[in-house]
N, C-alpha and C positions, 0 to 999 in steps of 0.2 A: 153161573149165568153168563151167556155170551153176548157181548155188545159188539156189533159189527160197524165198521167205518164206512157205511154206505146208506143210501136211502131205503125206505121201506114203505109199503102201502099201509095207510092208517085209515080205517073205515070212517067215513063221514067227512073226509077232508080232500080237497084238491089244491093243486099248486101250479104256479106258472112263473116264468122269468123271461123277460124280453128286453130287447135293445130299443129304448124309447128315444135315444138321442140326447139324453140328459147330461152325458159326460163329454169330454173333449174327444174321446175315441168313440165315434158314432156307431161302430159295429159291435161294441161291447155291451153285454147285457147289463142293464142298470135299473130295472124296475121289476120287483117281484111281489107276488100276492099269494096269500094263504086264504082259502075260502072254506068255511064249514057249510055242509049241506043245510044245516039249520043252526040257529043260535046255540053256541057251545058255552059250557061253563069256562070261566077264564080267571086267571090271576097273573100278577106280574110284579116285578120290582124294577126300580129305575135308579139312575145315577143319583148320588148324594151330593154332587157338585152344586155349588150355589149358582153356577152359570148353566142353566138348563135350556136345551133346544126346544123350539116351539112344538115339534111332534111329541116330545117327551111330556110336556105339560098337558097336552091334549090326551094322549094315551093314558097317562096316569089317572086323569079324571074319569075317563070312560071305563077303565078296567075295574074301578071301584064297585061298579054295579054287579060285577061277577059274571057278565055274559058278553061275548063278542061273536060276531058273524064272520069277520074278516080282518086281515092285517095287510097293509100296503106299505112297501118299503122301497125307498129309492137310494141309490148310491151316487157319489159325486158331489153332493151338496149336503152339509149337515143341517141346513136351515136353522142355524143357531146364531144368536146375537144379530138378529134380523128384525127386531122390533115388531110393531103391529102388522107390518106387511108380511113378515114371516109367519105370524100366528094365523093370519087369514089364508096364507098359502097352504099351511098344514091342514086347516079346516076344509078348504076347498078341495084339496087333494083327496082327503078321506071321503068327501062327498062324491067325488068322481066315481069311486068304487061302489059306494052305497047306491048311487043312481043306476049304475050298470047292473047291480044285483037286485035292485028293487027292495032295499032294506033301509031301515032307519040309520042315518049317519052316525048316531051314537053307538052303533054296534060295530063300527069300523075304527081300528086303531092305526094311526099313521106312525111311521118310523123313518128316520133318515140317517145317512152316514156320509162323511166326506169332509170337504173343506169348510171350516167355520167362517161365518160372515157372508156366505154365498147363497143366492137363491137359484131356483131352477125355473125353466119355462113351463108354466101350467098347461099350455095348449099341447106341448109335446107330451107332458105327463098324462093328460086326458086321452090323447090318442094311444099312448102306451097302455093305459088301463084297458081300453077297448080291445087292443090286441091281446093283452094278457088274459082277459076274461074268455076270449075266444079259444085260447090255448090251454085253459084249465084242464088238468088231468090228475087222477090219483097217483100216477107215477112221476109227477112233475117236481118233486122236492129238489132234485139235483139242479134243475134250471133255476128254481127260486134261490137255492144256496149260492149259485154262481152270480146271480144278479145283484146280491147284496155285498159283494166283495169290494174292498178298496186296495190296500197294499198287500193283501193276502196273496200267497202264491198258488193257492188251490182252495176249492170249497171244502168245508169241514162238516161232516155229517156223522150221525151215530144213531143206531136203532137196536132195539131188543124186543123180544116177545116172551110172555109168560102165560101160563094157564092158571086161571083162578075160577073155581066153581064150575068147571067144565067148559068155560069159554076162553078162547085165546085172545089175549090183550096185547096190542102193539103200542110201543112208545118210540117215537122217532123225532129227531131234532136236527137243527143246524145252527152254526154260529159263525160270526165273522169277527175278525180282529187280529191284528199283528203288532200294533204299536199303540201307545197311549193306553196301556193296560195296567192298572191296579185298581179294580173297581170298588171293592167293599160294597157290593150289591149284586151286580151281574158282571158280564164282561162284554163291552161293546154291544153288539146285537146278538141275541140268542133266542131261538124260537123252538119250543117243544110241543108236540101234539100227541094225543093218545085217544084211543077209542074206548077207554074205560068210562064207566059211569061214576062220576065223582063230583062232590059239591065244590063250589068255589072256596068255601071256608077250608075244606080239607086240602085243596090245592095250595092255598096260602100257607097252611101249616107245613106242608111238604117242602115247599120252596124255602121257607124259613129254616127248616132243620137240615136241608141238604146243601144250602149255600156255603156254610163254613168249610166243607170239605171239597167243594167243587169250584164254582166261579169266584168265590171269595178267597180261595187258597192259591191264587196264581198272580204272578206279576211279570211283566216284560221290562218295564222301565220305571215303575213307580208312579205313573201319571194316570189320572182318572179322566175318562171322556165326559164330555158334556151331553152325550147322546146314549150312554149305556142303558140298555133295555133287555130285560128277560121277560118274555111273554109265554104263558103256558095255556093251552086250550084242550078241553076234553069233550069229545062229541057224544059219548055214551052209546055209540053205535055197536059196541061189542055185545049188546043185549044182555048185560049182567046187571044185577042189583047194584045200587049205590054201594061202593066199597066201604067197609068198616072193619074194625077189629084186626084180626090177623091178616085178612085179605088186604086191607089198606096198608098194613106194615110191609107185606110182600111187594105191593105196588111201589111203595116209597123206596124200598131197597133197589128195585129195578130202575126207577126214575133217577135215583142218586147215581147209579152206575152210568146212565146215559149222560147226565150232567157232568160227572167227573171226566168222562171220556172226551166230551166236547171241550172242557176247560183245558185238559192236557194238550189237545190238538192246537188250541190257540197259542199256548206257550211254545210248542214245538215249531210253530210257524212264525214265531216272533220275528220282527223285521231284522233281516240279516243274521238271524240266529243260526249257529252251527252246533250248539249244545243244549240239551234239555237236562236241567239239574234239579234234583229234589233236595231242598234244604230241610233237614229234620233236626229239631232242637228237643233234647230230652233232659230230664232231671231238673226242671225248673220248679220254683216254688208255687207258681200258679200258671194257668193257661194263658192269661194275658201277658205274663212275663215271657213265656215261651214264644208267643207270637211276635212280641216286640223284637226279640233277638233274631228270630227267623226272618222277619221283614227287613231288619237293618242289614243283615247279611245279603239277602236276596236282592235288595235294591242298591247295594253299594256299587257304583261304577268301577271302583278299583277291584273289587272282588270279581265282578262280571268280566272285566277285561282280562283278569288273570285266568278265568275259565276259558276265554277265547284263545289265549296263548298257551293253554295247557301248562300253566305255571302254578305249581303247588305253593303259592306264596302265603305262608301261614300268617305273616304280618298283616296282610290285608284282612284276613278272617278275624284275627284277634282285635284289630282296630274296629271292625264293624260290630263285633260282640260288645266291646267296651263302650261304644258310643250309644248303645241302645237304651241306656238309662235304667238298666236292671242291675240290682246289687248281685255281684258274683264274687267268687274267690278264684282268681286265676290259677292258683296252685292245685285246684281240683278239676280244672277244665280238661276235657278229653276230646280230641278232634280226629275223626276218621274221614279221609277224603278219597273218594272212588274206591272204597273198601280197604284203604291202607291207613293204619294209625300213624298220624304224623306228629301228634303232640299229646302229652299226658303229664299230670302231676307237675305242672310248671316247667316242663322241659320239651323243647323241640327235638323230634327224632330226625336229625339231619340225614342219617343213612337211609331213611325210608322215602325221602323226597323223590329220587329218580324213579322209583317204582310207581309212586303216585302220579308223577308227570306222565309216565307211559300209559297208565290207566285213564288219565284225563283225555286222551286222544279219542276215546270212545264217544259215540254220539250221545249217550245218556250215562249219567253217573249220579252218585248221591254224596252229599256232604252232611255228616252227622256230627252234631255238637252236643256233648253231654255236659251240662253244668254241674251235675252231681250235687244238687241242693234240694231236690224234691222229687215228685212223681209226675208233674205236669209235662205235657209235650205239645208240639205244634209242627205242622208240615206245610211248606210253601213250595210251589213249583216255580222255577225261574229259568232264564236262559242266559247265554253269554251276551256280551256287548262287542259287536264286531265293527270293522270298517264300514260295512254295508249299512248298518243301522245309522251311522252318522251321515252317510251319503244320501240315503233315502229321505231322512228328515231335514237335512240341510237344503234339499231341493224340492220339498214337498209341494209348495205352491208355485214354484217357478219352472 
């Protein structure tokens, strides 16, 4: 199955992205909308942070009904930690799009991304919605994906098609995020649409089963956003029966491929990232043990700076494995870095380090840690920690 890093037409949906003047750079697109031709089945997951943005609280409540007509997303302001004023702003913002479409406001989910503690101008937002509605087009996903960016260097899109029961089904999505990423739910903002006929309950199940290998299997810096949102909408416009059985399983596989591709692109575009690294832990006693070790390594600033410097510093890796709180036997540990075995049976292979350092200069490589204590495994995508990450985040609000 081919997943392409580009937008696609998905029957029953139109998209737009415009510059509403909500950001300090007035010419930059900052307001995007997704509109279904008719109410679509919907499901979503949201940040598990105890500090939730106003649009998250509202969208979380509205998606429970299992149907949405539209999504409205602004960048530049997270509308988080803004109290009752922020809640009203999020509600009024969704109402702007509902009024323009002539639908119930409960069918519109708001989302925001940007600086925490900041509000945006509702009148500019309202004018932007009018402009966006006038520009709605089936081929507008790229404009939408551009409008929701913050520190991202480029829009992130993915799409695939499959044939089920004689009908061609499309799945397309986009995501934004480059920093403050270790979601354990979704990743920053992600939106996936399909023209398949599928129930909201089935969508919820698919999201639950595909998250562990997609958006929940990535980290840039170990930090969870207050605004993390994943929304999925299905129009049913492919004129197929509601998916079930083997057809539903095929759809889930395709959906998972799109989600995994978007998640991978988020890490690849991590703030200041120069390396995309797969951390694979094998031979653990249990899946939770494997994941704890993988995350301890993937989130270690010392390991990540070693990745940046192409330094095969086994001490950093051993430190991270040891602090994970998982019972291990160091004498059984085996570590392969960028395809080179650098440690095994309690011994560091010093002679292999120059070759590993050379392989670490590649844009992508893998770190495989075999605990040799069981059969469980885990995989986490991470990136390096560079000078630019510090610079971007040191000056984020100034």
